[in-house]
N, C-alpha and C positions, 0 to 999 in steps of 0.2 A: 504494500500500500504506500502510495506517495501522493500527498496532497499539496497543491500550490495555491495559497491564498494571495490575492492581490489587494493591498491596502492602499486606498487613496488618501493621501495626507493633505488635509485642507486647512490652511491657515485661517485664523479669525482676526479681523474680518476677512471674508472671502476675497482672495486675490488669485495668485498662481496656484495651481493644484499640482502637487508632487505625487509620485507613485512609488510605492515600495513593495517588493515581493517578499512574502514570507513563505518559506518552504519547510514543510514538516515531513520527515522521512522515518517512518516507524521501523524500517529495516536496520537503522543505526541506533543502537541502544547504549546507554551508559549505566549509571548506578541504579540499583533497585532501592526504592524508597521504603524505609522501615516504618517510620512514623513521624508525626508532629505532636509536640507536647508542651507542657508547662509544669512549673513547680508549685507545690503547696506552701512553700516557705512564705512567711511564717504565719501569716494572718488567717489562713484557711482554718486554723484551729479555733480562732476567736469567732469567725463567722459561723462555723459549724456548731459552736456552743451557745453563742449569745444572740445571734440574729434571729429574726422571726422565720417561721417556716416558709412564708411566701418569699422572703428575700433570699434565703439560701437555696430554695428550690429554683428561683430564677437564675442564680449563679450557676448551679449545676447544669441546668438546661442550656444556658448560653455556652458553657465550656464544652459540654459532652454530647449534646443531642445531634443526631444525624437525620432527624425528621424535618419535613417541610410543613409550613403552616397552610391554612386554607388558601392563601394567595400564591402558593408555590415558592415562598421565601424560606430559606433555612431558619429553623428555630435556634440553632446554635452552630458552633464551628467544628463539632465532631472531632475533638482531639482524639488521637489514637494512642497517646502515651500520657501517663500521669506520674510525675516524679514526686515521691513521698520522702520527706525528710525524717530520718531516724535521729531524734534528739539525743543529746548527751547527758541531760539531767540538769541543765542550768535553770529550768523552770522550778524544779524541786528545791533548788538552792535559793531562789528568790533574789533579794537584794545582795545576798552573799555570793551570787554568781559573778559579780563584777561586770554584769551586762545591764546597764541602766534602763534600756528600752525593753519593757517586758514583752513586747511583740516580737522580739528577736531571740527570746529564750525558747528552749525546746524540752519537752518531756522525754524521759528515758523509760522504756518498758522494763528495764532491769532495775531491781532494787538493790540497796546496799548489802542485803543479806544473801544475795544470789538468786532470789526468787524473781518471778516475772509478774507484772501486773498489766494484763492486756486491756484493761478498761481505760488506761491513760490515753492521752491525745484523742479525746472523744471527738473533737471537731475535725481533726484530720481524718479520722476513721469514718466520719459521716461522708466526707467527699470521696474517700476511697470506695465506699459502698455505692454512692451515686454514680461514680465513674464506671463501676462494674455493671450497674443496672443499665446504663446507657450503652454498654458494649465497648468500652475502651479496651483496646487490644493488649496493651503492654503497661505494666507497672514497674517502675524503677525505684528501688530502695537506696537512698544515698545518705551518706554520713559526712558531716562537717568536722566532727570530733569524736574520738572514742568516748565511751561513758566516763564520767568524772572519776569513778572509782579506779580507773586504769591510767589516769593521766599523771604526769610528773608533778604538777602543781595542784592537783585536786580540783581544777577548774575545767570548763569546757572551751576555754581559749588558752593560748600559750602565754608563758611569761617571757620577759625580755631575755634575749640571748640563748634561747633553747636551741640545742644542737640536735640534728637528726629530725626528731619529731617530738611532740608533747606526750606521746605514748611511752609509758614505762618500758624499759627493755625487757622486763620479765612478763609483760602483759600482752605480747603480740598474739599468743594463742588464745588468751581470754577475749580479746577484741574480736578475733576471728570467730570464736564460738558464739559470741553475742550476735554477730551478723548472720551466722548460719541458723541459730535458734529462731531469730526473728523471721528470717526467710521461711523456715519450716512452718512457723505458725501461720503466716499469711497464705502460703501455698495450701495448707490444710483448710484454711477458711475459704478457698475457692478463687484466690486472686492469681492471675497469670503474671507472676513475678518473672520478668525477663532478665533483669540485670541487678547486681549489687554493685554500687559505686562507693568504695570505701574512703576515698580521699577527695578533697576539693581544693583546687587552686593551691597546690603544694608550694608554689613559689613564694607565697606571702608569709609574713611573720604571725599574723593573727593574734595580736596581743590585746585586743579590746574590741568592744562593739557588738560582737556576735560570736557564736560558736565557730571554732576553726583551729587548725593546727598546721604548722609547716611540716614538710616532708622532703627528704632527699630521695633521689632515685633509688639508692641502696635500701632505704627504709621502706619505700613503696614495694620494691621487689620482695623484701623479707615478709612484709604483711601479706602480699598476694599469695605467696607460697603457703602461708598458714591458712588463709581463707580457702584456697583450693583444697587443702587436706580436710578442712572442716566440712565443706560442702560434700566432698566425697564420703566422709564419715556419716553424714546425715542422709545419704542416698539422694541428694538433690541434683537436678540437671541444670540449674541456673548458671549463668555466666557472670564473670567479673568484668566490669568496665573501668578502665583507667585512661589517663590520670586526671581528667577534667582540668587541663592546663588553663592558666589564667588568660593566655592569649596564644595565637597560633605559632608565633615564632619560637616559643619555648619548646614546641614539639620538634622543630626541625633545625634549630641552630644552637650553637654553643654560646654561652655568655650573655644571652638575652636578659636573664633574671639572675638574682643573687644565688639561686639554687635550682635544682631540678630542670636542667636544660637538655636539649637534643634528645627528647624522651622517646621518640620512635626508635632511634638507633639503640638507646639504652635498654629498652625492654624487648625488642624484637630482633636484634642482631646477635646471633650466637657468639660472635667474637667478644662481646662484652660479658665475660663470664660472671662478674659480680652481680649484674643486674638483669641478665637475660632470663625471661620468664615466658617467652613465646611458645614454648612447648607444653605448658601446663594445660590439662584438658578443660579446666573451667575458666580459663582466660578467654574472653571474647576476642574474635578476630576483628577488632575495631580499635580505633584510637579516638579519644574524646577530648575536646577543647572548647574554649569559649571565644566568641567573636568580639570580645571587648578589645579596645585599644588599637584596632586595625581597620577601622571603618571610616576614617576621617577624610580620605581622598580616594579618587578612582583608581590610582595606581596600586595602592594597598589592597583595595577591594578585589582587584583582579590578580595581581602578581603574587601576593602572599598566599592566597587561597590556591592558586595554581601550583605553587611549590608544595603546599601541604598535600594536595591530591597526588602529586608525583611521588612524594616520599612515601605516602601510604600505599600506593600501588606497588612500590618496590618490594613490600613485604606482604602483599595480598590483603591489606586491611581496609575495612570501611572507615569512613570518617563521620563522627557524630558531633554536631554542634549542640551542646547540652545546656547552654545558658547564655542568654544575652538580654540586656536592656540598654538603654542609651546612656551608659556611663561615659566619662571622658568629656573633653571640651566639645563644643559644637562642631559638627563636620564642616569642611571647607565650603565656602560659597562656590568654588570651582567644581565641587561635587554636586551642585544643584541644591544645597541647603540654604535657607535664609542666612542673613548676616550674623545672627546670634540666636541663642535660645530665647532671648526676650522677644526677638522679631518673629520667631517661629510660632505657628499655631499647632493645635493638636493634630490636624491632618498632615501638616508638614512632617511631624515626627513619625506618624504612622506610615506615611508614604515612603520615608527614608528607610524604615524598617523593611518594607516590601522590597526595596532596592537591595538591601543587605541580604535578605533571604534569597533573592534571585542570584546574587553573586556567590553566596555560600553553596547553592545547589548547582549552579552552572560551572563556576570556576573551581570551587572546592570539591565538587563531585560528592557532596555530603549526602549520606543516606538517612540521617535523622536530624531534626531541627526542633529545639525547644526554647520557649521563652522563659525568663527567670521568674518573676513573681506574678502569679496569676491574678492576685488581688492585692491592692495596697492603697493607702491613703495618699492623696495628692498634697504635697507640702512645698513650701519655700520656693514658689514660682517655678517648680520643676515640671509642671503640666503633666502630661501622660508619659513621661520618660521611663516609668518603672512599673507599669501595670497593664493588664488586659481589662480588668474590671476595677472601677474606681469605688473605693469604700468611703462613705461619710458616716462618722460616728453620730449617734443620736444628738440632735440639737445643732449640728453644724449647718451653716448656710454657704451656698456657693460651692465651687469645686473643691477648694482646699479644706482639709480636715485635720484638726489637731486634738479632737476629743478622744475619749476612752472607748475603744472598740468593745470592751467588756460590758458596756451599757447598751449594746445593739446599735442599729443604724440602717442605712440603705445602701444599695448596690446599683451601679450604673454600668451598662455595657459601653465600652469606649471604642473609638475608631480602630485602635490597635487590635482589638478582638476581631473585628470584621475583616480587617486587612489580612491578618493571619489566616482567617477562615477561607479566604480565596484559595489558599494552599491546602490547609488541613481538612476542610470539609470534603473536598473533591478528589484529592490525590491520596488514595487510601494505601495501607500497607500492601506491598507486593507490586505496586505500579512501578514501571521502569521509565526513567527519563529517556526520551528519544530525541533525535536530532531535530533542531529547529533553527533555521537561519533567517535573519532579517538583514536585508541589503544595507541599511544604514544604521546598524546597531549603535546606540548611543546611550551610555550609562547616565546621561543627564536628560535623555529623551525617552524613546520607546524601547523597552526590553521585553523579552518573551521567552518562555520555556514550555516544553511539551512533555506529556506523560501518557503511557499506554498501560491499560489495565492488564492483569495477568491473563485473562481469557481473550484479549485482543478485541473486545467488543466496545471499548470506550477509549477515546482520546481526550485528554484535558489540556487545554492551553491556558497559561496564565500570562497576562500582559500587565506590565507595570509602566505606566506613562508618567514619567517625571516632568515632561515638558508642558508648555503652555499652548500646545497645538493639539487640536482635536484630530483623531484618526478615524477614517471611515473604511470599514471592511465591507466589500461588496457581498452580495447574496452568495451563500455557499450551497445553494440547491444543486449546483452543477457537480458536487462531489458525489460520484455515482453510488458509493456504498455508505453514505451517511443518511440515516432515516430520521434523525432528530438532532437539533442543535439548540442549546439553551445558553444564554449568557447571564452572568451574575456580576454585579459591580459594586464597588465601594468608592464613594466620592463624597466631597463636602457639599452640602446643600445650603445655599444662602436663602434665607427667608426674606420677606418684604421688610422686616424690621432690621435686617442686616446682621442678625445673629447667625451663627454657624451651628448647624445641627446635623446629626446623622442617626439613622435608625435602620434596622435590618430590612424593613419593608421597602425603603427607597434604595438602600445600598445593594440589595440583592433582587432587583427587578428582573424577572425571567423574560427572555425573548425566545421566540420559536423560529424554526427554519422558515426562511422566506423574508425578503427585505434586507436592508443594509444593517450592519452591526457597527455601532459607534463606540469608539474607545474615547471616553471623555479625557480632557486634559486633567492632569493631576489626579489620576484615578488608578485603581487596580481592577482589572476585568478578567473573569474566568469564563472560558468557553468550553462547554461540555458537549462533546460530539459522540453520539451513539452510532455504532457501525452495524450495518446489516451484512453479516458474514455470508449470507446466501444470495446477495445481489448478483444478478447475471448468470446464476447457475440454472441450467435447464432441468426440468423436472421429469423428463421421460427417461426410461431405462430400456436397455436391450439385453438379450441373453448373451452371456459370455461364452466363448469357446471352452470346452472342457479341458482341464489340465494346463491351461495357459497361464504362465506366471507374469505376463506383461501388465502394463498399466493402461486402463481404458477410461475414456471420457464417459460421462453418464449416458450419452446417446449411443454408446457402443463402439465409437471410434478408438482404435488402438493408438495411443499417444506416446508410448515408450515401451521398448522391449525389455527394460530392466524391471526391478520389483520395488522401485521407490519413486515417489512423486516429488522428491526434494527439489529437483531442478525444473519443475513445471510451474506455470502461473497459478495464482490462487484459483480454487475451484473445487468441485466435488469429483472424485475419481473412484474407480474400483481397482483395488490392488489385491491380488491373490484372492479375488472373490469377495472382498470386504470393502464396503463404502468408506472412503476416507475424505474428510474435509480438509483441504490444504488452505491454511490461513495466511 
């Protein structure tokens, strides 16, 4: 199958009309998409415990639902992965945790006496249950710190000058047992735990503010060996995901950070005998990192991610982007972002996230992509840089919120949510990215990527239009084997009062086959194309000669003297007396 779409580029106001060819070739495939997800850190626990049933049910539907409403609009963004934080016990320590913000503390299922209390983290477990109910495919259990009983300073964050890690030398096996025991519990509860991620951003010191620990490559390798043995001992099939590097360069270069550099080579090159763990049966064949600090300009968005993909391919690894929100200074104006965060609107931030996802998938060849905090309060003029769902504590007015989430509040679906949904709702686990070429590809203008379903019956195209030029896609009825095309879009809607709003009904307006498809300026548009695999196949049949091993067309014509249809066009054939559909 090969489809060629011609896009008419029309400037506003109308003047000269340019033309761009977009070519989609399903025969050329790249990575298989595993999932799109988000993290429950840390506020999901507060929402699950203290918000009204209506508010938290709205949140779960927006994050996890794959259903359409009566108007054909997605009810939610259908996340296929949910990342669950395994707290280290700072919540039990309270103010003694040395973490002043209580929304950044975490419960630990393990008690000081060695017993487990599975009733803890009630709010987190509410969202785990909702995710399972809505059909989320994968759950990842991740840890920022070992339980406080095992750390050198008795806290869930490190002290100044800690060497190696904050985990006591004699407690590596204990931490591994904790992770395996917790995994066993949730597997037995019916959760599809796909990965255990034991370390987070090992490059940093983590001396305050939240749970965390530094780690060297040697310490990570030692811990993973213990976890591998513990999982084996528990009869678990789950994999270990490492190392959730703070930025991509730490995976592929020496000396980028003060510790834990060149991590792909450290863990997967057998020549590095002290740190090589690539042969462990429970270590996932993937390398995980975060897209922070490398998204400020177009060169980094393309070149760094291309280098990561090349390094991963050297060792047969998938690349997982497991955490991103808009940290760091504002992206460059040369990359199409406004002059500053003050000048940027909520849609500017959401649209730039779409550009980042595009670059991660296309240049980084990444198989998994997750946002950092699914829910957070908006503070300090940061707008929507750190959430998919905005939380307002009870009594707060406006977007910004400084109240106590333990008093309850309200939840609002943000543009970030629906922008991510252009990918997560329609590109499901098992889809493959396929070749898509745009003549005038411009990271500050129109970008696009394409994905093919495992059964070959659906193609999904996602367009990110950073430019101020509207794009017109002519009618696609001429695609011979497409029987349905629907478009969904996220854009900023200006009302007569001049305020900027967005909701799923307008942002996901479905369009059917027939007529032109408009890609709005400053928008994200998803085109879902359903394929008729039997288009053009004749329905008549003829008797086949007895004992003939050749390949016949459905009308009885012999089309090959061999016994394979591999080199024949798409269609229905009879091979060795059996009907075979060649897709």
